[in-house]
C-alpha positions as CSV (number, residue, x, y, z in Angstrom):
1,M,18.0,-3.8,-6.5
2,A,17.1,-7.5,-6.1
3,Q,13.4,-8.1,-5.5
4,D,14.2,-10.0,-2.3
5,D,15.5,-6.7,-0.9
6,F,12.5,-4.6,-1.9
7,L,9.7,-5.8,0.5
8,P,11.8,-5.3,3.7
9,Q,12.4,-1.7,2.8
10,L,8.7,-1.0,3.0
11,I,8.3,-2.1,6.6
12,G,7.1,0.7,8.9
13,N,4.7,3.6,9.1
14,W,3.9,5.6,6.0
15,K,1.8,8.7,5.1
16,G,1.0,10.3,1.9
17,V,-1.7,11.7,-0.4
18,C,-4.2,9.5,-2.4
19,Q,-5.7,10.9,-5.5
20,T,-8.8,9.1,-7.0
21,W,-10.2,9.2,-10.5
22,F,-13.4,7.5,-11.6
23,E,-13.1,8.6,-15.2
24,P,-10.2,9.8,-17.3
25,G,-9.2,13.4,-16.7
26,V,-11.6,14.1,-13.8
27,L,-9.9,14.1,-10.4
28,A,-12.7,13.1,-8.0
29,D,-10.9,13.3,-4.6
30,T,-7.6,14.0,-2.9
31,A,-7.0,13.0,0.7
32,E,-4.3,12.2,3.1
33,V,-3.7,8.5,3.8
34,V,-1.7,6.7,6.6
35,G,-0.6,3.1,6.4
36,R,1.7,0.5,7.9
37,F,3.6,-2.4,6.4
38,E,4.3,-5.3,8.8
39,P,6.3,-8.4,8.0
40,L,4.7,-11.8,7.7
41,L,6.6,-15.1,7.4
42,A,10.1,-13.5,8.0
43,T,9.5,-10.7,5.4
44,H,8.5,-13.1,2.6
45,M,5.1,-11.4,2.8
46,L,3.9,-8.0,4.0
47,R,0.6,-6.9,5.5
48,H,-0.4,-3.4,4.5
49,T,-3.1,-1.7,6.5
50,Y,-4.2,1.8,5.6
51,E,-6.8,4.5,6.6
52,G,-7.9,7.7,4.9
53,T,-11.1,9.2,3.4
54,L,-12.8,9.0,0.1
55,L,-15.3,11.7,-0.8
56,G,-15.4,12.6,2.9
57,E,-16.2,9.1,4.1
58,R,-13.8,7.0,6.2
59,R,-11.9,4.4,4.2
60,V,-9.9,1.6,5.7
61,G,-8.3,-1.5,4.1
62,E,-5.8,-4.2,4.1
63,A,-3.6,-5.9,1.5
64,W,-1.0,-8.6,1.6
65,L,2.0,-8.3,-0.7
66,A,4.4,-11.1,-1.7
67,H,7.3,-11.7,-4.1
68,N,7.6,-15.1,-5.8
69,P,11.4,-15.7,-6.3
70,V,10.6,-18.6,-8.7
71,T,8.6,-16.5,-11.3
72,G,10.2,-13.1,-10.3
73,Q,6.7,-11.6,-9.8
């Protein structure tokens, strides 16, 4: 699959399970997480917002994802 085709496939609502380790071999937490990928700049970038818990506390965040067709990264 070409990288240009990958980001648009992520668009939409997602849910899953997040596992967190703070040290090797010791699982600290497992929690459900929900998120959404929204296109920015005609799908050249995506905004990822997510919400879940970590050690029983509410956790929210945001990340922006992009693909650089020049470097392939």
